[in-house]
C-alpha positions as CSV (number, residue, x, y, z in Angstrom):
1,X,9.5,67.5,-7.8
2,X,7.9,64.8,-10.2
3,X,4.7,66.7,-11.4
4,X,1.9,64.8,-12.2
5,X,-0.5,66.5,-13.6
6,X,-0.9,69.7,-16.0
7,X,-0.8,72.1,-14.0
8,X,1.1,75.3,-16.4
9,X,-0.3,78.7,-15.6
10,X,-2.7,80.0,-18.0
11,X,-0.9,82.5,-19.5
12,X,-3.6,83.8,-21.4
13,X,-5.3,84.6,-18.3
14,X,-4.9,88.4,-16.7
15,X,-2.6,88.6,-13.6
16,X,-0.3,86.1,-13.8
17,X,0.8,87.0,-16.9
18,X,1.2,90.5,-16.7
19,X,4.5,92.1,-15.9
20,X,3.5,93.0,-12.6
21,X,6.6,92.0,-10.0
22,X,5.7,90.8,-6.4
23,X,7.9,92.5,-4.0
24,X,10.8,90.7,-2.4
25,X,10.0,89.3,0.7
26,X,6.3,88.3,0.0
27,X,5.2,85.8,1.9
28,X,3.7,82.7,-0.1
29,X,2.5,80.5,2.4
30,X,-0.3,77.9,3.6
31,X,-2.3,77.7,6.6
32,X,-3.7,75.3,9.4
33,X,-5.3,75.2,13.2
34,X,-3.9,73.6,16.3
35,X,-7.3,71.7,17.0
36,X,-7.9,70.9,13.4
37,X,-4.5,69.1,12.5
38,X,-2.6,68.5,15.9
39,X,-4.2,65.3,17.2
40,X,-2.3,64.0,20.7
41,X,-5.1,65.7,22.7
42,X,-4.0,63.7,26.0
43,X,0.1,64.1,25.9
44,X,2.6,66.4,27.3
45,X,-0.1,68.2,29.9
46,X,-2.5,69.4,27.3
47,X,-5.5,70.8,28.8
48,X,-9.2,70.8,27.7
49,X,-10.5,73.0,25.1
50,X,-13.8,73.5,24.8
51,X,-13.7,71.9,21.5
52,X,-12.8,68.6,23.5
53,X,-16.1,69.3,25.1
54,X,-18.2,69.6,21.8
55,X,-17.2,66.5,19.9
56,X,-15.6,64.3,22.7
57,X,-17.9,64.7,25.7
58,X,-21.3,66.3,23.9
59,X,-20.5,64.8,20.5
60,X,-22.4,67.4,19.0
61,X,-23.7,67.5,15.6
62,X,-24.3,63.4,16.0
63,X,-20.7,63.7,14.2
64,X,-18.9,60.4,15.3
65,X,-15.6,62.1,14.9
66,X,-13.4,63.9,17.0
67,X,-9.7,65.9,16.9
68,X,-8.0,62.8,19.1
69,X,-5.6,61.6,16.3
70,X,-6.9,64.5,13.5
71,X,-3.6,64.4,10.9
72,X,-1.2,63.4,14.2
73,X,0.6,66.9,13.2
74,X,2.0,67.1,17.2
75,X,3.9,64.1,16.7
76,X,7.5,65.6,14.9
77,X,8.1,62.4,13.2
78,X,4.9,62.9,11.3
79,X,5.5,66.9,10.7
80,X,9.0,66.5,9.9
81,X,7.8,64.2,7.2
82,X,5.2,67.3,6.0
83,X,7.7,69.8,6.4
84,X,9.5,68.3,3.3
85,X,6.1,67.7,1.5
86,X,5.5,71.7,2.6
87,X,9.3,72.6,1.3
88,X,8.1,70.7,-2.3
89,X,5.5,73.1,-2.8
90,X,7.7,75.9,-2.4
91,X,5.9,78.0,0.4
92,X,8.5,80.2,2.5
93,X,5.8,81.0,5.0
94,X,4.0,78.8,7.2
95,X,1.0,80.0,9.5
96,X,-0.2,77.9,12.5
97,X,-1.7,78.4,15.7
98,X,-0.6,77.7,19.4
99,X,-2.9,75.7,21.4
100,X,-3.8,77.9,24.4
101,X,-4.6,74.9,26.6
102,X,-1.4,73.2,25.9
103,X,0.6,76.6,26.8
104,X,-1.7,77.1,29.9
105,X,-4.0,73.8,30.5
106,X,-6.7,75.6,32.4
107,X,-5.8,79.0,30.9
108,X,-5.0,81.2,33.7
109,X,-2.4,78.6,35.7
110,X,1.1,77.4,35.3
111,X,3.2,77.3,31.9
112,X,3.3,73.9,30.5
113,X,7.2,74.2,29.3
114,X,6.7,71.1,27.6
115,X,4.3,72.5,24.9
116,X,6.6,75.8,24.9
117,X,9.4,73.6,23.8
118,X,7.8,71.4,21.4
119,X,6.4,75.1,18.9
120,X,9.9,76.4,19.7
121,X,11.3,73.3,18.1
122,X,8.6,72.9,15.7
123,X,9.5,76.5,14.5
124,X,13.2,75.9,14.2
125,X,12.7,72.7,12.2
126,X,10.3,75.2,9.7
127,X,13.6,77.6,9.6
128,X,15.6,74.5,8.8
129,X,13.5,73.9,5.9
130,X,13.3,77.7,4.6
131,X,10.3,77.9,5.9
132,X,9.3,81.1,8.5
133,X,6.7,81.0,10.5
134,X,3.4,83.1,10.8
135,X,2.0,82.2,14.5
136,X,-1.9,82.1,15.5
137,X,-2.1,82.8,19.0
138,X,-6.2,82.0,19.2
139,X,-7.9,79.9,16.4
140,X,-11.2,79.2,18.5
141,X,-9.9,76.3,21.2
142,X,-10.4,78.4,24.4
143,X,-9.6,76.3,27.5
144,X,-12.6,74.9,28.6
145,X,-12.2,76.1,32.2
146,X,-12.3,79.9,30.3
147,X,-15.3,78.7,28.4
148,X,-17.1,77.6,31.5
149,X,-16.4,81.0,33.2
150,X,-18.5,82.4,29.7
151,X,-15.6,82.7,27.6
152,X,-15.8,86.0,25.4
153,X,-19.1,86.9,26.6
154,X,-17.2,87.8,29.5
155,X,-15.7,91.3,29.8
156,X,-12.8,89.4,31.8
157,X,-11.7,87.8,28.8
158,X,-9.3,90.7,27.9
159,X,-7.3,89.8,30.8
160,X,-7.3,86.3,30.1
161,X,-5.6,86.8,26.8
162,X,-3.5,89.5,27.4
163,X,-2.1,87.2,29.8
164,X,-1.9,84.1,27.4
165,X,-0.3,86.6,25.0
166,X,2.5,87.8,27.5
167,X,3.5,84.5,28.0
168,X,3.8,83.4,23.9
169,X,5.3,87.1,23.8
170,X,8.0,85.8,26.3
171,X,8.7,82.7,24.7
172,X,8.7,83.3,21.1
173,X,9.0,86.7,20.1
174,X,12.8,85.6,19.6
175,X,12.0,83.2,16.9
176,X,8.5,85.2,15.0
177,X,8.4,88.3,13.5
178,X,4.6,88.0,12.6
179,X,1.8,87.1,15.3
180,X,-1.8,87.3,14.2
181,X,-3.6,87.6,17.4
182,X,-7.1,86.3,17.0
183,X,-9.3,84.5,14.1
184,X,-11.7,84.8,12.6
185,X,-14.3,86.2,15.6
186,X,-17.5,86.2,14.3
187,X,-16.9,82.8,12.9
188,X,-16.2,81.5,16.5
189,X,-19.2,83.3,17.8
190,X,-21.3,81.5,15.3
191,X,-19.9,78.3,15.9
192,X,-20.4,78.6,19.5
193,X,-24.0,79.9,19.0
194,X,-24.6,76.6,16.9
195,X,-23.3,74.4,19.9
196,X,-25.4,75.8,21.9
197,X,-28.5,74.7,19.5
198,X,-26.8,71.5,19.2
199,X,-26.6,71.7,23.5
200,X,-30.6,72.4,23.1
201,X,-31.2,69.3,20.8
202,X,-31.8,71.6,18.0
203,X,-29.9,69.0,15.3
204,X,-32.2,70.4,12.3
205,X,-31.0,74.2,12.4
206,X,-27.7,73.2,11.1
207,X,-27.2,76.6,9.1
208,X,-24.3,78.5,10.6
209,X,-25.3,81.8,11.4
210,X,-22.2,83.5,10.5
211,X,-23.9,86.9,9.8
212,X,-25.5,88.2,13.0
213,X,-29.0,88.1,13.1
214,X,-31.6,90.0,15.5
215,X,-31.8,86.5,17.5
216,X,-28.3,86.3,18.0
217,X,-26.9,90.1,17.5
218,X,-26.6,90.6,21.7
219,X,-24.4,87.5,22.2
220,X,-22.7,88.4,18.7
221,X,-21.7,91.9,19.3
222,X,-20.8,92.1,23.0
223,X,-18.4,89.0,22.1
224,X,-16.7,90.6,19.4
225,X,-16.1,93.9,21.3
226,X,-14.3,91.9,23.7
227,X,-12.0,90.1,21.3
228,X,-11.3,93.4,19.8
229,X,-10.2,94.7,23.2
230,X,-8.3,91.5,24.0
231,X,-6.6,91.8,21.1
232,X,-5.7,95.8,21.5
233,X,-4.2,94.9,25.2
234,X,-2.2,92.3,24.2
235,X,-0.9,94.9,21.4
236,X,-0.2,97.2,24.1
237,X,1.5,94.7,26.3
238,X,3.7,93.6,23.2
239,X,4.5,97.6,22.8
240,X,5.3,97.6,26.5
241,X,7.5,94.9,26.7
242,X,9.5,96.1,24.0
243,X,9.7,93.1,21.5
244,X,9.7,93.9,17.7
245,X,7.8,92.6,15.4
246,X,4.5,92.8,13.7
247,X,1.2,92.1,15.2
248,X,-2.7,92.0,13.5
249,X,-5.6,89.9,13.3
250,X,-7.0,87.7,11.0
251,X,-10.6,88.8,10.0
252,X,-13.2,86.7,7.8
253,X,-14.4,89.5,5.6
254,X,-16.8,89.1,2.9
255,X,-18.7,91.3,0.4
256,X,-22.6,91.6,0.8
257,X,-24.8,90.8,-2.2
258,X,-28.2,91.1,-3.2
259,X,-30.0,89.4,-5.9
260,X,-30.3,91.3,-9.4
261,X,-34.2,91.8,-8.2
262,X,-33.7,92.7,-4.8
263,X,-36.5,94.4,-2.8
264,X,-35.8,97.6,-0.5
265,X,-36.2,94.8,2.5
266,X,-33.3,92.8,1.0
267,X,-31.0,96.0,0.4
268,X,-31.7,97.2,4.1
269,X,-31.1,93.5,5.1
270,X,-27.5,93.7,3.2
271,X,-26.6,97.1,4.7
272,X,-26.8,95.7,8.0
273,X,-25.3,93.0,7.5
274,X,-22.1,94.4,6.4
275,X,-22.3,96.4,9.5
276,X,-22.1,93.4,11.6
277,X,-19.9,91.5,9.8
278,X,-17.4,93.9,8.0
279,X,-17.6,97.3,9.3
280,X,-18.0,96.7,13.1
281,X,-14.5,95.4,12.9
282,X,-13.0,97.5,10.2
283,X,-14.6,101.1,11.6
284,X,-13.0,100.4,15.2
285,X,-9.8,99.2,13.8
286,X,-9.0,101.6,11.4
287,X,-11.6,104.9,12.6
288,X,-12.1,104.5,16.5
289,X,-15.8,104.0,16.2
290,X,-18.8,101.7,15.9
291,X,-21.0,101.7,12.6
292,X,-23.8,104.5,14.0
293,X,-26.2,102.3,11.8
294,X,-25.5,99.6,13.8
295,X,-25.6,100.8,17.2
296,X,-29.0,102.7,16.1
297,X,-30.4,99.0,15.5
298,X,-29.0,97.6,18.8
299,X,-30.6,100.6,20.8
300,X,-33.5,100.4,18.8
301,X,-34.1,96.7,19.8
302,X,-33.1,97.3,23.4
303,X,-30.4,94.9,24.0
304,X,-26.7,95.1,26.1
305,X,-24.2,94.7,24.3
306,X,-21.6,95.9,26.7
307,X,-19.6,98.7,24.4
308,X,-18.1,101.2,26.9
309,X,-17.7,104.9,25.6
310,X,-14.1,104.6,25.1
311,X,-13.8,100.9,23.4
312,X,-13.8,101.7,19.7
313,X,-11.4,104.5,20.6
314,X,-9.0,101.9,22.5
315,X,-9.1,99.4,19.4
316,X,-8.0,101.9,17.0
317,X,-5.2,103.2,19.3
318,X,-3.7,99.5,19.6
319,X,-2.3,100.6,15.5
320,X,-2.1,97.2,14.8
321,X,0.7,96.4,11.7
322,X,-1.3,94.7,9.6
323,X,-4.8,93.5,8.7
324,X,-5.3,89.6,8.1
325,X,-8.1,88.8,5.7
326,X,-9.6,85.3,5.6
327,X,-11.4,85.2,2.2
328,X,-13.7,82.7,0.6
329,X,-16.6,83.9,-0.8
330,X,-19.1,87.1,-1.2
331,X,-22.3,86.5,1.1
332,X,-25.5,87.2,-1.0
333,X,-28.3,88.1,1.4
334,X,-31.9,88.8,1.1
335,X,-34.9,89.5,3.6
336,X,-36.0,86.7,5.1
337,X,-39.6,86.2,6.9
338,X,-41.5,89.1,9.1
339,X,-40.4,92.6,9.9
340,X,-37.2,94.4,10.6
341,X,-33.4,93.1,10.3
342,X,-34.3,89.2,9.4
343,X,-31.5,88.5,6.9
344,X,-31.1,84.8,5.0
345,X,-28.1,83.9,3.0
346,X,-28.6,82.1,-0.2
347,X,-26.7,80.8,-3.4
348,X,-28.2,81.8,-6.8
349,X,-29.3,79.5,-9.2
350,X,-26.3,78.6,-11.6
351,X,-23.7,79.9,-9.3
352,X,-20.7,77.7,-9.1
353,X,-19.8,77.1,-5.3
354,X,-17.8,75.6,-3.0
355,X,-18.4,73.9,0.3
356,X,-17.7,77.9,1.9
357,X,-19.8,79.5,-0.5
358,X,-19.9,80.6,-4.2
359,X,-17.1,80.9,-6.6
360,X,-16.9,84.7,-6.9
361,X,-12.9,86.0,-7.3
362,X,-14.0,89.2,-8.3
363,X,-15.2,90.2,-5.2
364,X,-11.7,89.2,-3.6
365,X,-10.7,92.2,-5.5
366,X,-13.8,94.4,-4.8
367,X,-13.1,93.6,-0.5
368,X,-9.2,94.7,-1.6
369,X,-10.2,97.9,-3.3
370,X,-12.5,98.6,-0.7
371,X,-10.1,97.9,1.9
372,X,-7.8,100.5,0.3
373,X,-9.7,103.3,-0.4
374,X,-12.2,103.3,2.7
375,X,-9.5,102.7,5.5
376,X,-6.3,104.2,4.6
377,X,-4.5,100.9,2.6
378,X,-3.2,99.4,5.7
379,X,-0.9,96.5,5.3
380,X,-2.7,93.2,4.4
381,X,-1.8,89.6,4.3
382,X,-4.4,87.5,2.8
383,X,-4.2,84.8,5.9
384,X,-6.8,82.4,4.4
385,X,-8.1,81.3,1.0
386,X,-9.1,78.2,-0.4
387,X,-12.0,76.2,-1.3
388,X,-13.3,72.0,-0.9
389,X,-15.5,70.7,-3.8
390,X,-18.3,68.0,-3.1
391,X,-16.3,64.9,-4.5
392,X,-13.5,66.1,-5.9
393,X,-11.2,64.9,-3.5
394,X,-10.8,61.5,-4.9
395,X,-7.3,59.4,-4.5
396,X,-7.4,57.5,-7.8
397,X,-4.3,55.8,-9.0
398,X,-1.9,57.6,-6.1
399,X,-3.3,61.1,-7.6
400,X,-5.8,63.6,-6.7
401,X,-6.9,65.8,-9.3
402,X,-8.7,68.5,-7.7
403,X,-9.2,70.9,-10.6
404,X,-11.7,73.0,-9.2
405,X,-9.6,73.6,-6.4
406,X,-6.7,74.8,-8.6
407,X,-8.9,76.8,-10.6
408,X,-9.9,78.5,-7.3
409,X,-6.4,79.1,-6.2
410,X,-5.8,80.7,-9.4
411,X,-8.3,82.9,-10.0
412,X,-8.2,84.6,-7.0
413,X,-4.3,84.6,-6.3
414,X,-5.1,86.9,-9.4
415,X,-7.5,88.9,-8.2
416,X,-5.7,90.0,-5.7
417,X,-2.7,91.0,-7.8
418,X,-4.9,93.1,-9.8
419,X,-5.7,94.9,-6.4
420,X,-1.9,95.3,-5.9
421,X,-1.6,96.6,-9.5
422,X,-3.9,99.4,-8.4
423,X,-2.0,100.3,-5.1
424,X,-3.4,97.7,-2.4
425,X,-0.3,97.1,0.0
426,X,-0.2,92.9,0.6
427,X,2.4,91.5,2.0
428,X,1.4,87.7,1.9
429,X,-1.3,85.1,0.5
430,X,-1.7,82.1,2.6
431,X,-3.9,79.0,1.2
432,X,-6.3,77.0,3.3
433,X,-5.5,74.6,4.0
434,X,-2.0,72.8,3.7
435,X,-3.6,69.2,4.8
436,X,-7.1,67.9,4.7
437,X,-8.1,68.4,8.5
438,X,-11.1,68.6,10.8
439,X,-13.6,70.7,9.7
440,X,-15.2,71.5,13.1
441,X,-18.8,70.5,12.8
442,X,-18.3,69.6,9.5
443,X,-15.9,66.7,10.6
444,X,-13.7,65.2,8.2
445,X,-16.2,65.0,5.4
446,X,-15.0,68.1,4.0
447,X,-11.7,68.4,2.2
448,X,-9.9,71.7,1.9
449,X,-6.3,70.7,1.7
450,X,-3.5,70.9,-0.9
451,X,-2.1,67.6,0.8
452,X,-4.7,64.5,0.6
453,X,-4.5,62.7,3.9
454,X,-6.1,58.9,4.2
455,X,-7.9,59.3,7.6
456,X,-7.0,55.5,8.4
457,X,-3.4,55.5,7.4
458,X,-2.3,59.1,7.8
459,X,-0.4,59.0,4.2
460,X,0.2,62.2,2.2
461,X,-0.4,62.9,-1.2
462,X,0.4,66.1,-2.7
463,X,-2.9,67.3,-4.7
464,X,-3.3,68.6,-8.3
465,X,-3.3,71.7,-6.4
466,X,-0.2,71.9,-4.6
467,X,1.8,71.3,-7.7
468,X,-0.5,74.2,-9.4
469,X,0.7,76.7,-6.6
470,X,4.1,75.6,-6.6
471,X,4.1,76.7,-10.1
472,X,2.8,80.3,-9.3
473,X,5.2,80.7,-6.7
474,X,8.2,79.8,-8.9
475,X,6.6,82.2,-11.5
476,X,6.0,85.3,-9.3
477,X,9.2,84.9,-6.4
């Protein structure tokens, strides 16, 4: 493809200049999610999702935006053009999600075969372009009928998700090798907590509570436990059905950092924050237990998170074949007001930051090293990594020079390779995201894509980062 930018890889930098060879079959990809890109919300029998309720019916956040059109990715005429752009970027894998309310409009009833046929055709169209599919079963678009029954807070959700997963396995296991069962549990729960604040009329408190606080601990840990159990039961059904392939979850893992002059209270809150954001999931999956310090804190708070005696062991017994890691940035934590656990996140003065946090590629290496040394070196797929920077994504004279994103991608690939050189078992890397899209409550103002989308005309333009990523893939493949 014609390269309009200076996207030569800096050969004086560490990992991309090494002699380390990426293993054959490594997945170089990009990612998206159904509600964020598809549009066509009323076509081919799709049911309503919780996000239709948030953005259409309630117009939460006062954004005045919806997913009704987004980037029109459900339309085959449009996505066939997009696949050719992805082919130009040289990716060999595309991660996308299947919409639960398209497949089962009310969440539990009959299967919508038009939706099944659509996704099978999409997978075949990707394959024809030399691109394999990494399919996510669930990326936050809970069917509204099930959300109204309590969603992930209702332990019945374990069976709800298993019913849906079995339908996906029945109709797609002949085409798909790798499935991500559930995406970013802690961030989804945080989004739903934020939505409840909006519904209560609190539009001033827009900070996303990604790290569970004392205020949100009960609903967060209860939901996390149910989500992990739902994934474990789906894995059990996959195994019982005799299907072939690999299953895992995509977790938003993030090192927890404190300031250089951190107090004892800052450090104590950081340890608990690591427990609820990282160790809660990793300890259950790989050790069959929940962190004792978090359970002790919950007991002292006298709250009911609904964890039963064998839950964590059930999750470990699922034996997921890979760990999906969504990494964007570390979280800097300090103690907030009052006594007891009360963390607040911040960005240190002078720290370069994207929309989604501080730019610290060294912390990706640290995270991957921790997974290798503390959790048995499981197979890892980096299922999301990317960034958006305020004011950068400007279409000028037919070009988008997203230099900060380009540097971010190169630095994080280097960080990944450093960990691979130390022995980390990493099978793939996915940039978030392939296209600019709907960023949930941030609407369309935060761009993360390697492909620029004109919201009015739907015209696509490859950004500088797409060319840079293509060069890296070419060098490393």
